[in-house]
N, C-alpha and C positions, 0 to 999 in steps of 0.2 A: 660412508658418505653421510655428511651431516644433514643434508636436506631430506634424506629418507627418515632419519631420526626425528626431524621436525614434523614430517607428515604423521608419523606414529604418535608424536606428542599432541598434535592437533586433535586426533581422534580421542585421546585421553582427556583433553580439555573440554571438548564438546562444543556444539554449534551455538549453545545458549550463552556462552561466556565471551566477553570482549577480548580476553587474552588470546583467543584463537587467531586473531587477525595478524599480528606481527609474526607469529609462528608460521602461518600459512604463507605469508609474503616471503619469508626466508625459504620455505620449501619450494615455492614457485620459482624464485630467482635461481636457486641451486639446480633445480631440474632443467631450467632453460639453459643455463651455462653448460650443463652436462648433456644437453640435447636428449634428455630423457622425456620423451613426449608422453608416455603413458603416466608417469608420475606427475608431470605438469598438468595433465588433464584431470587426474584424480584430485590433486590439490585445488584446482580451480573449481571442480564440481563441489567440493566441500566449502570453498569460499562463497560460491553462489548461494548455497543452502544457508550458511551462517549469516551472510549479508541479508538475505531475505528474511530470516527469522528475527534478526536484530534491528532491521531497518536502516541498512546502509546501501542504498540503490546504486551509488557510484561504484563502490567496490564490486557489486554484483554485475553491473554493466561492463566494467573493464574485463572481468574474468570471462563473462559470456561472449564478449566480442572475440576474444582469442579462440574460444571453443568453436564458435560459428566459422571463423576463418579456417580452422583446422578441419572441420567437417566438410567444408566446400573444397578444400585441397585434396582430402582423402577421407571418404566416409568411413573407411574401415577403422579409423582411430576412435570414433565417437559413437557412443550408444545413442541411436536415433530416438528411442522412446524417451530417454532421460533429457535429451536436448529439447525435444518438442514440449515436454512437461515444463522445463525451465523457461521456455519461450513465453508461457502464460504470465509468469512473474515479470519478465523483462518487458513484455508488450504493454503491461499496465504501468509499471513504475517509470517508464521513460518519460511520461508526461509530467513527472514531478520536477523536471529540470527546465527552468524557464528559458535557458539558452538553447534548448533543442527545439527546432522549428516544427511547425505543423507538418510540413512536407517530409521532414526526417522521421517524425513519429509515424506518419502514414506509410512511408516506405518500409520501415521496420515491420509494421503490422501486416503489410501486404506480403512481405517475405515470409512471415509466420503463416499466413494463409496458403501461400504457394507450397510451403513445405508440408503442411497438413494435408493438402490435396494430393501432393505427390506420394504421400505415404498412406493415402486412403483412410485418414482419420476424420472423425466428425468435425465440422466447423463450429460447433457450439462453443468451444472455448474461445475461438477467434471472435465470434460475435459478442461474447461476454466481455472480452477485453475491449472491444470497440465501444460497448455500452459504458463500461466503467471509465474509459478514457474521455468519452463525451461528457460524462458527469464531472470529472476532474476539470474539464475545460469549460464548464458552465454552459454547455450546449444542450438545452432541453430537447430540441427537435431531433438532433442526431441521436441522443440517448433513447428517445422513444422509438425511433426507426430501428436501431440496432437491438434494442430490447425485444422487439417483436420477432426479429430474426433469431435471436438467441433462444427464445421460448419455443419457436416453431421448428427448430432444428433437432433431430434425433441425436441422442448422446451415445457415447461409448466409454470405454475405460480410460480415456484421456480426460474425462470430466473430473472436476473437483469433488471433494467429499460432500455428502448431503448437507452438513452443517454450513460449510462455506457457501454452497449454492443458495441455501435458505437465507443466510445473512445478506448476501449480495442482492437477492430479490427484495428483501426488506429495505436495503439501502436504496435501491432504485425507487421503490414506491415512496420512501421518505423524501428523496430528492425531488420528485415531481409533486409532492404534497398530497398524495393519496394515503392518508394515515391509517385508515381502516385496513387497507390491503397490506400496508407495511406491518401492522400488528399481526394480521393473519399469517403472513409469511414467516414471521419471527416466532410464532407460538410454539412450534416444536423445540426451538432453542430455549425459550423462556421456561418451558415445562420440563426441561432437562432431558428430553428425548434425543437431542442432537448436540454434539459438542466436538471440538477438535482443539488443536494447540492454541488457536486465537479466537475461538468462539466457545462460550458467549462473551469473552472479554470485549471484543469489538462491538457486540450487539447492544450492550447495556446503555452506551451513550446514545445510540440511535433511539432506543426505546424509551429512555427517560424523556427525550424531547417529544417523541410520538405520543406517549401517554399524557404529557402536558398539553399537547394540542387537542387531545380527546377529552380533556377534563378529568382524567383519572390520576389525581395527585398522589394518592397513596401508593399506587403501583409505580408511578414515576419515582417516588422516593426509594422504593425497593431497588429499582435499577441503579440509582445513585449509590446506595449503600453497598450493593453487591459489586458494582462496576469499578468504583474509584480505587479500591485496593488492588484490583487486578491490572490496571493500566498505568499506574504511576511508575516513573523511572524506566519506562520501556520505550525505546526509540521507535519501534515498529507499531506502537499502539497510541501514538500521540494524537491521531485524528479522533479516536474515541475519547481521549482525555479532553480535547478541545470541545467536544460535544457536551461533556459533563460540566466543564467550566461555563459554557453557554447556559446550561440548565441552571447552574447555581446563580448566575446573574439574573436570569429571567424569573427566578424565585426569590430575588432580593437578598441573596447572601453574598454580598460583594466582598466582604472581608475574607471569607473562606475562598472565594474564587481567586482573589489576589494572592492569597497564601499558596494555593495549589500552583498557580502560574509561576510564582517566584521560585518555587522548588524545581521548576522545569525551564526557567528562563534560558539557561545556557543551551539546552537542547533545542529550544525554539529558534535561537539565533544561529545555531551551528549544525543544523540538519544537513545531511548530504543532498537530499532532495528537498529543496526549499519550499515546495508546495505544502508539505506537512508542517513546516515551520510557519507558513502563512496561515494555516488553519488555526494554529495555537495563538498566533499574534492577533488574528482577527477575532478570536473568541474573547480575548481580554480587552480589545480595543475600546468598547463602549465605556469602560469604567476606569481605565488607566489614566493617570495624570502625567505620565512620563512622556514628554513631548518628543524626545528622540525615538522612543519606541513607536509612538504613533506615526511619526514620519517614516520610519523604517517599514512599518506595515503598509502605509499608502504606496511607498515606492515599490515594494514587492508585489502588491496587488496590481499596480499599473504595468509592471513587467509581464506578469502572466496574462493580463488582459490584452496587451499588445501582441503577445505570441498567439493567443487564442482568437483574436479578432473580434472581441466583444468588450463589454464593461462589467462582466459578471461580478468579479471580486471587488472592484471599486464601488459598484452600486450597493453591494452588501455592506460595505463599511459606511456608506452614506446613510443607509437605512437602519443601521444598528442603534 
């Protein structure tokens, strides 16, 4: 059966390579035609992991929706721990689609909460997802509310790794403008005591801007030098790249900022989750002379603001 060979080939290719996606799509289609639920589930689990690692939230969401439906039809097919672990990725990434309403986002996240409670897991991951979603939606008050809940809730083994937790704490403090606390949260990462697949990659952009705010230019430059090679040409790290482009602009290196952006223009314009594209477009917005690009950025910002019920992204462009 060819689809079984495709699944085996997907493992050989690995989740870090784009070539895995068409192979997994063939494996999924073949398993579905053959009504091979176990193989279809295994292929979708691999799809979810690869899409998360490479920054393809739509592929991730499509596969996860099938898994959730199968779990609700018959829990015996689906590994519950794996499902709830994946829910953290989906719960946050869903906000990156401007066509998904606030009500749909909230419904999905409340389903996550219900499933965690039903399985007696800590709600710390749920509150973390709610915090990050509020940040993505430019809602400072909601972010503050859920951050307090996140920090006050005891954790268990459903928690993310220490490096990811430290990074997201730093991310939150940077978002609210508490740069001293952002730096304190990120120190174990910057000192090399914490790391994972995407940390410190994601952290250097945040810290370049944080150090700049704190007047520590030399350390900010170290973050630029270390971070830029790690995040280029990686769809899942474009938000960190956007922060480094912003840093380059704020330190008057416009030519370099434009060069970095041009090397990622197609990614910015063709991301599956267009919020990440907006981050990149917004970063270059203050200095680009491309009127079509500026109009695209304003339109995308307006779409997210309408969905979010505020003017967060439009105001950022106006103040750039």
